[in-house]
C-alpha positions in Angstrom: 106.7 114.0 88.3 104.5 111.3 89.0 104.3 109.5 92.3 105.6 105.9 92.1 105.3 105.4 95.9 102.6 106.7 98.3 103.2 106.1 101.9 100.2 107.4 103.9 99.6 108.1 107.6 101.9 104.7 108.2 102.1 103.1 111.9 104.2 99.6 113.0 104.8 98.1 116.3 106.5 94.9 116.9 104.1 93.7 120.0 103.6 97.0 122.2 107.1 98.8 120.7 106.1 101.9 118.3 108.7 101.6 115.3 107.2 103.8 113.1 104.4 106.9 113.8 102.5 108.3 111.5 104.6 108.2 108.0 103.5 110.0 105.5 105.9 110.0 102.4 105.5 110.4 98.4 108.5 109.2 96.6 108.5 110.7 92.7 109.4 108.2 89.5 112.6 108.2 88.3 114.2 110.3 91.6 116.8 108.6 93.9 115.5 109.4 97.9 118.0 109.2 100.5 116.9 107.7 103.6 118.5 108.6 106.7 118.4 108.7 110.5 119.9 107.5 113.6 120.1 103.6 114.5 116.8 102.0 115.5 114.9 104.9 113.7 112.8 102.8 111.8 114.9 103.0 108.3 115.2 99.4 107.7 111.5 98.5 109.0 110.2 100.6 106.3 112.1 98.9 103.8 110.7 95.5 105.0 107.3 96.9 104.6 107.4 98.0 101.2 108.7 94.5 100.3 105.8 92.7 102.3 108.2 91.0 104.9 105.9 93.1 107.7 102.3 94.4 107.2 101.5 97.9 108.8 99.8 98.3 112.1 98.0 101.0 110.4 98.2 103.2 107.5 98.8 102.1 103.4 101.5 101.7 101.2 101.1 101.9 97.7 103.7 101.1 95.2 103.0 102.0 91.2 98.9 101.6 92.3 99.8 98.3 94.1 100.2 96.7 97.6 103.9 95.6 99.1 101.9 92.0 98.4 100.6 92.7 94.9 104.4 94.1 93.9 106.2 91.5 95.3 103.9 88.9 93.7 104.6 90.5 90.3 108.4 89.6 90.4 109.4 92.7 88.4 108.1 95.9 90.3 110.9 95.8 93.7 114.6 94.8 93.6 116.2 95.0 97.0 120.0 94.9 98.1 120.1 94.2 102.0 122.6 95.0 103.9 124.0 91.7 105.2 124.0 89.6 102.2 123.1 85.7 102.2 125.7 84.4 99.6 128.8 82.8 101.2 132.1 83.2 99.5 133.1 80.2 99.3 129.3 79.0 97.6 129.7 76.7 94.5 128.1 79.3 92.4 129.9 82.0 89.3 128.7 85.6 89.2 126.3 84.8 86.1 124.4 82.5 88.1 124.0 84.8 91.3 122.9 87.4 88.8 120.1 85.0 87.0 119.1 84.4 90.5 117.3 87.6 90.3 114.8 86.1 87.9 113.4 83.7 90.5 110.5 86.0 91.2 109.4 86.8 87.7 109.5 83.1 86.3 109.6 81.0 89.4 112.1 78.8 90.3 111.5 75.8 88.3 110.6 77.4 85.2 113.0 78.2 82.2 113.8 81.8 81.9 113.1 83.9 78.5 115.8 84.2 76.2 115.2 88.2 76.4 115.6 87.8 80.4 118.8 86.0 79.9 120.1 88.5 77.1 119.2 91.2 79.7 121.2 89.5 82.6 124.3 89.4 80.1 123.7 93.2 79.1 123.9 93.8 82.9 127.1 92.1 83.4 128.8 94.3 80.7 127.2 97.5 81.9 128.2 96.6 85.6 131.9 96.1 84.4 131.6 91.9 85.3 131.5 90.4 82.0 135.0 89.1 82.3 134.1 87.6 85.7 130.8 86.0 84.7 132.0 82.5 84.9 134.1 83.1 88.2 133.0 81.9 91.6 131.7 84.5 93.8 134.6 83.9 96.2 137.0 85.9 93.9 135.5 89.3 93.2 136.3 92.2 95.3 134.1 93.7 97.8 133.5 96.7 95.1 132.3 94.0 92.6 130.5 91.7 94.7 128.5 94.8 95.5 127.7 95.5 91.8 127.3 91.4 91.1 124.6 91.9 93.9 122.7 95.1 92.5 122.7 93.2 89.5 120.8 90.6 90.7 118.3 92.9 92.3 118.1 94.4 88.4 117.7 91.5 86.9 113.9 91.2 86.8 113.5 95.2 85.4 112.4 96.3 88.7 110.6 99.9 88.8 112.1 100.3 92.3 115.4 99.4 93.7 115.8 99.7 97.6 119.1 99.9 98.7 120.5 99.4 102.3 123.8 100.7 103.3 125.0 99.8 99.9 128.4 101.4 100.3 128.9 99.8 103.8 132.9 98.4 103.5 133.5 100.1 100.6 136.4 102.7 100.7 136.4 106.5 99.7 137.4 105.6 95.9 134.8 102.5 95.5 132.1 104.7 97.1 132.7 107.4 94.0 132.6 104.5 91.5 129.6 103.4 93.0 127.4 106.6 92.5 128.2 107.0 89.3 127.4 103.6 88.5 123.9 104.1 90.4 123.5 107.3 88.3 124.1 105.6 85.4 122.0 102.9 86.0 118.9 105.2 86.9 119.2 106.8 83.8 119.8 104.0 81.7 116.8 101.8 83.4 114.5 104.8 84.5 115.0 103.5 87.9 113.7 104.9 91.0 115.7 104.6 94.1 115.8 104.1 97.6 118.8 104.3 99.4 119.7 103.8 102.9 122.5 105.0 104.1 124.7 106.6 107.3 127.1 108.0 105.0 125.7 112.1 104.7 128.4 112.8 101.8 127.3 109.9 99.6 123.6 110.9 100.2 124.4 114.7 99.8 126.0 114.2 96.6 123.4 111.5 95.0 120.0 112.0 96.1 117.5 114.4 95.0 115.6 114.2 97.9 116.5 113.1 101.3 113.7 112.0 104.1 115.0 112.0 107.6 113.3 109.1 109.5 113.1 108.5 113.4 110.0 106.7 114.4 108.3 109.9 112.8 109.5 111.6 109.6 110.9 114.7 110.6 112.3 116.0 106.9 111.6 115.3 103.5 112.7 117.3 100.9 116.3 118.5 99.3 119.7 117.4 101.0 121.1 121.1 101.5 118.0 122.5 103.1 118.5 119.9 105.9 118.5 122.2 109.2 121.4 122.3 111.1 119.9 121.4 114.7 117.7 118.6 113.4 121.1 117.0 112.2 122.5 117.6 115.4 119.7 115.9 117.2 119.3 113.4 114.6 122.9 111.9 114.5 126.8 113.3 114.3 127.7 114.3 111.1 129.8 116.3 108.8 128.0 119.3 108.3 130.0 120.7 105.9 130.0 117.9 103.7 126.4 118.2 103.4 127.0 122.0 102.4 125.3 123.3 105.7 127.7 126.1 107.1 127.9 125.6 110.8 126.0 129.0 112.4 128.1 129.4 115.9 131.0 131.4 116.4 
C-alpha cells in the first residue's frame, strides 16, 4: 500500500532537551498503527508535531504529501482525539452540537455548514450509536458514549488520518472490546488510516496492523507479535502473554 504519512530523520527538542531523535517512520494508507513506549518517550509529542502544534528541530513530516501546517489548514486531512478532553460535563451543549464542532476547521467558525456535511454528522451519530442521545446534554452520556461522541467529532470533516491519544483510558474491559470493534468498523466504512497511542498492549496487539515502539528514538516498527521480548522488558512492564510473546525463561 502507498504511504499516507512519511516521517524522515525527525528531531525535536524543548530548549536543550532532546525529545525525539532521528525518527523515520512510514504509515501506510488504510492501516492502524499502534504507537507504544514508556511515559516521556515522545509519543504525544510526535502526534503534536503531526498536528502542527510544534515544529521539528530537524527533519520533515509529510501527510498525504502536505506539511502538517498545510494539512491542518485544509481542515479535512487530520482528525484528533486528545487524551484529556476539554468539554466539561456541565457545559450547555448537546451531543449533536459537539459532533458538529468537528466541522469548524473545514468550514470556519462563522460560516454555515454545507447540507452534505450536516447529513454526514447525522450518519456518524447513527453509526456510533448516539442517534437517540443526539439532543441530550453532554453531561448525561457515559464514559464510553463520550469517547464515541468525541471520535465522531474528530471524524465530522471526513479526515484521511485519525490520531487517537490513549482513547481507552477510563473505560472498562468490556467497553474496550466494544471500542476496538467500533474502530475496526469505522476504519472499513470510512477508509481511514489510524494512529493509536496506548499503554494497553492487549488492545494494541489485537487491533493494530503495525506497532512502532518509541522512546526518543524509534526502537521497533513491525507487526505486534514480532516485538522482541527483551525490548518489551526494557521499554515497559507488560503482559507478554497478552501480546502473544512466549517467555523464554525456565
